[in-house]
N, C-alpha and C positions, 0 to 999 in steps of 0.2 A: 539546942537550937529548936525553935518551935516548928512543928510541921505545919505547912501552909498546902492544905488539899487544892485550894484553886489553882496555886502556881503548878502543884504536881499535875493536875488535870490539863493544864496548859501544855506543859511541857511534854507530858504524854501524847498530847495530841499532835504536837510538833513532832515528836519522833516518829510516831505511827505515819504521819503525813510523809517525812522525809525519807522513811524506810521503805515505804509503798514507790515513793517516786524514783529512788534509787534502784529499786527491783526494775521495775518497768524501763527506766531509763538504761540500764544495762542491756535488758533484753533488745530494745530498740537498736542500741548501738553494734550489739553482737550480731545482729540479722543484717547489719549495713544497711540499717534505714536512718542513720545520723546525717545531717546536711552538712552543706559548706562551711557554716559558721563554726561549728565544732572543729574543724579543721584549721580554720583562720585565727581563732582565739588560742587553740594548741600552740600555733608558730609563734603568733605574737607574744604570748606569755613566756615560752621557754625562751626566748630570744631577749628577755629583760637584761639590760646591761650591754646589749650589742644594738642591733638595730631595731628592736622592738617591732618587727614588721614580721609580714606573711607573704607568701608567694602569690597568693591569690590577689593580694592589694597592691604588691609591688613597690611598697613606701612605707615611711615610718608610720604606724598606726596612730600617732598623734596627730597627724596630718587629716587623718577621717575622724577620729572621735578623741576628745581630751579624756583618757581614761587611765590616770595612774591607780585607781582601784585595782585594776587586773592584776597587777602585782600579788594580789591576794591567794591567786590562782596557783602561783609557782610550786608553793609545797605539795599542792594537791596532785599535780602533774608529776613531781617527782616521786611522789610515795606510789601511786596508781601506775606509773609509766605511760601513761596516754590519757585520751579523753575520757576514760572512766573517772578520772578525778574532777573534772569538770562537772561531769553529771553529780558526783557527790556533793561538790561546792556548791551548785545550783539549789539542790534539793535542800541544803542545810541553811543557806542564806534566805531561801524564800520561806520554809519553814518555822524560820526564826519569828516570824511576824506573831505568831502566837503570843509572846511574850508582853509587846507593848498594848495588843489587844487586850490580854488580861488587866493590864495595869487601867485602860479606860475603862473596862466594865466594871473594877474595883472600887470606882468613884461612886457607883450605885448601888452595887449588890454586895451580899456577903462575899466570903472565900469561896466557898464551893460553886455559888450560882455564877461568880464571876470566871471561875475557871471553865464551866459548862458552857457558857455564852463563848467565850474566847474558841472553844474546842469545836462549836458547831461553826463557827466562822471558818474554820479550817476546811469545810466541806465545799467551800465556794468553787463553782466550776471553773471559774475564770483562773481562779489560783492553780487548779490542777493543770489546765490546759498549758499556762505559761512555764510552770516548771518543767513540764514534759517536752517542751521544745528544745532546738538547740541552745547550747550555752550562749549568753551574751553579759556583757557587763551590766545592763539593766537589771540583771538578777538581783543586785544591792539594793535596788529601789525600793520594792514593796515593804520591806520591814523598817527601812529606815524613814520611808514617809510614815508608817504607823508610829514609830517611835518619835517623830518630831509632831505628829498630832497629840500624842500622848504627854508629850512635855508641854506642850502648848495648855492643854486642858488641866495638867496636874501642875502648873506653875514651875515646871523645873526648868529655868532657862539653860542653865548647862549642860543638861542632857540634850535640850533642843538645839543649842549651838552645835553640840559634838554633832548629832544627827544630819544639821545642816553642812556642816563641814565635810562630813563623809559624803554626802550627796553631791556636792560640789566637785568631789574628785571621781564621780562615776562616768558622768559624760557631760558634755560642753552645753546639751539643752537643758540640765539641770540649771544652769545660770540663770536661763528665760523663765522656767517654770517657776525656781524659786522666788524670783523678782516678783512675778505676779502673784505669788503666794503671799509674799511680803507685804505687798500693796493690799492685797483682799483683807488680811489679818488687821492692817492698821485701820482699814475702813470700818470692817464689820465689829471689831473690838476698839472702835473708837472711844467709847466711855473707860475703856479699862487702860488705864495708863500704863501697866507692865506689857501687857500684851502688845498693845498699840506700839511701844517703844521696839519691842523684840520684832514686830513684822516691819517697822523702818530699817533697822539694823541687818534683818535679813534680806531685805530688798537691795539694801545699800552693798552688802559683801558679795552677793549674786552677780550684781553688775560689775563689781571690782574683779571677781574671778574671770567674769564672760570677757571684760576688756584686756585682761592679762592673756587670756588665750588668743583671742583673736587680734590682738594689736601687738604682742610680743613672741609668744610661743610659736605661733604658724609662721610669721615671716622669718624668725630666726632659723626654722626648719627648712623652710623652702619659700621664698616669698612670690614665686610665680605659681603656686599650687592652689587653685581655686577650692572653695569651700563646698563640697557637695551635697550637704545636708539639706539644702533648700530645694534642691530639684524635686523633692516631693510635694511642694507647696507651689510649684511653677505652673499657675492656670493661664498662661499665655503663650509660653514656647511650646518645644516638642515634648515628645513623651520617652519615657525610658523603655529600651528595648525588652520585649517579653513582659510588660507589666501592663495589667489591665487598668484602665481607668475608669473613674464613676464621676457622672454629673454633679454639681454642687448640690442639687435638691433631690438626690437620690434618696429612695426609702430605705435602702441599706444602712443609711446612717442613722435614722430611726430606728431600724432594727436592731443594730449595734446595741445602742442605748436601752432598748427593751430587753435584750436578753442580758445585759449588765445587771440590771436592776431586779429582773424577775426571782432570781434565785434569793436574792437577799428580801423577796416581797416589797420592793419598793420602799424599805424602812431607812435607808441612806438619807433619804429626802426629808426626813424629820430633823436631822442634825444639822448645825451650822458646820460641822467639820466635812460635810458634804462640799460646801463651798473651796475646800482645798484641793477637790479632785477636778474641779472645773479646769484649771491650766493644762493638766494632762490630757482631759477629754477633748479639750479643744485642739491639741496640738495632733490628736488623731483623727477626730473629724473634719479638721480643715484641710486634710491630706487629699490630692487628686487622684491617689491610687488606692486600690480597695485592699491591698496587702496589709495595710495598717488596719483595716478593719476584720481582722481576723484574731482570735481570741489566742491562738495557739502561735501566737509571735512574741517578741519582745516588747512591742509596742503597748501592749495592755497593761505591761509593768508600770507605765508612767502614771497610772491612776488608780491601781487595784488596791494599793496600800491605804489611801485616803479612803477610798469607797469602803473598804472593811471597817477602817476607823470609824467612821459615819454609822456604818450599821451598827457596830458594837455599841456605840454612844446611846443611839436610839433604841436598840433593842434593851439595853440595861435599864434604861430608865423607864421604859414600858414594864420591864419584869420586877422593877422595884415596887409597882403598884398593887400586887397581890400574887396569890399561888396561882390563879386560874391564867391570869395573863402571863406569867412566866412560864408556865407550860407550853401557852401557845406560841410565845415568841420564841421558844427553843425548838417545838415540834414544826410548825410550818416552815421556817426557812429550812429546816434540814431536810423536810420531805421535797420542798421545792428544789432544793440543789441537787438532789441524789435523783430527782426525775428529769431535772435538765443533763446532768451527767449521763443518764441511760438512754433518753430520748432525743437528745438535741447534740449530745457528744461533742464538745467543745475540743476535745482531745484528740479526734479523729483517729481513734484507737484501730478502728478497723483497716486504717491504712498502714499505720506505724507498727501495729503488733499482728499482723496477718500471718505469722507462722511462728515456730519455735525455731531457735538455733539449731541447726543440723550440720550433717556432714559435709554440706557444701560449704558452708560458712567456715568450717574449720580448714578446708582444702585451701579456700581463696586466703584464709589467714597465713597459711603455710607458704603460698605462693610469693604473697608480698615480702614475707621474712627472707626468703630466698634468694631476692634480688640484692645487689652489691650495696652496702651499706651508704657507700660514697656516692652513689649514682642519683642523677636527679630523675626521680620516679614519678609518673603522673598517674591520675586515675579520674573515672567519672566522679562526681561530686560526693557520693557516698562512700566511694573506696578513698577519696582525698581525706576525709575525717581519720580514716585508720593510718593513713601514711604521714601525717602532720608532725610525728615526732622527728620525722627527716628534715632538717633545714631546708633541703633542696625540693622538697616535695612540691607538686604543682597539682592543680586540677586542669582538665581539660586535655586535648592532645599536645602534649608538650615535653620537654625535658628528654632524656636518654631512652627510658622506658615509659610505655604506658599500660594499663592494666585495667580490663573490664571483665565484666562477668554477665554473660547475656542470660542467665536464670535468674539474674536481681532484676527486681521492678524498678531499675533506677531510671527517672525519667531524663535525666541528663545523658544517658546513653542514647535514647531512642531519638529523643528530641534535638541533640548537637554533637554528641561526639563520635555517633556510629558514622553519619555523613562526612564528618572530619576525616576521621580515620581512612575511610573508604578512598577518600581523595589523594591522602597521603600515600596510601599503598599504591594507588594508581600513579602517583607521581613519581614513586621510588624514593620519597624521603623517609619512609617507615618500611618495615617488613616483618612479617609475622615469625616469631620464634617459638612460640607455644600456643598450642590452642587445645585444650583437654577439659571435657566435662562442662563445657562452654566458657571455662575461664580463658580469657586471650592476653597473651602479653606480646606487645609489639615492640620493637627496639628502633631507634633512629638510625639512619644510614649515614650520618653526616659524622665526619671524622671527630673525635674528642680534641 
């Protein structure tokens, strides 16, 4: 088999990216800095074939999101035994974007140069931030979006159909986004018969999947349960508790776009593939709540794959124009990305990696393991993520036992659970059974 140095470069970049993300992801988890989503998805995935649910949601997850793709996490959770498996899965899933990016670059450049451009794209700060966050089903989107973009420009319809089918199994909003993408393809490539036809078929398939989910699957599971995804775009009604809102014309929306494009030195705007990122950007920018305008969340996964595909397409076409251009198109985006990671840190490393794992973390892990395996154990959000392999685990002051660590900088303890627990202790519904070294265990006084 002929050695392909460009593919080897892309694979090496993907491996380095995933390896570093796994390392810092384990670090974050081991110091109890993982959030509630790691707990929710651990419970949902481990209950595959049963309720497909998490105690934090209290219902079948398919009523919250159409996410059959989550079953891919089952072997990872079984192999690693807890949410460490989801950290690995997310790093590998997002790191795989290097391969379709290499394929896009290969259309313009030789082997080595194509691999180098794909490797440079892996330094994109948004990619680092979204991989470092809690696990989410959207983790499958960036690489699949990039694969869809590659299939379009490379005229690989079967690969495009496979990528689109996989995307439609990730989350229900992909039906809307891909319907918009299909329409965009039909319009932008209206003089290209094959791409236009693919866009029409893509839009039709997306509409069909959306109709099946909303008209058949949801009513079958619970006809009375309303869809909650629209609450983020409710500009006329009430607000979500503890969620900050933004005015429609807020400069924060402009800044979001600026910081999304700056590390790529605005090159995506030179490629028609940038149009494919517009539906995802619209979903984020149209929200009333600023939580969507934060790179270290899963919302940026909706557009980052197409954004990087557009960058690679533009950068590689420029690099094909000569050696000087090639050097600039590699060096400038790399330096810009590293500068943003260092000085504008979208990963919030100062918050998540504020210390190394220590004896207190080991003691908290020991305390959690000492509680009865068949008991309903609850904890603050960051402790719940470590409890989630227990089917009865919950977050908040619930269940038979509640665990907190006053030495953890857990915002849900200070803003919610401390007051709730104090009220429960005063009312006599809970009592303290252990309080050593800041680690507190309370037990419900209700009869089992």
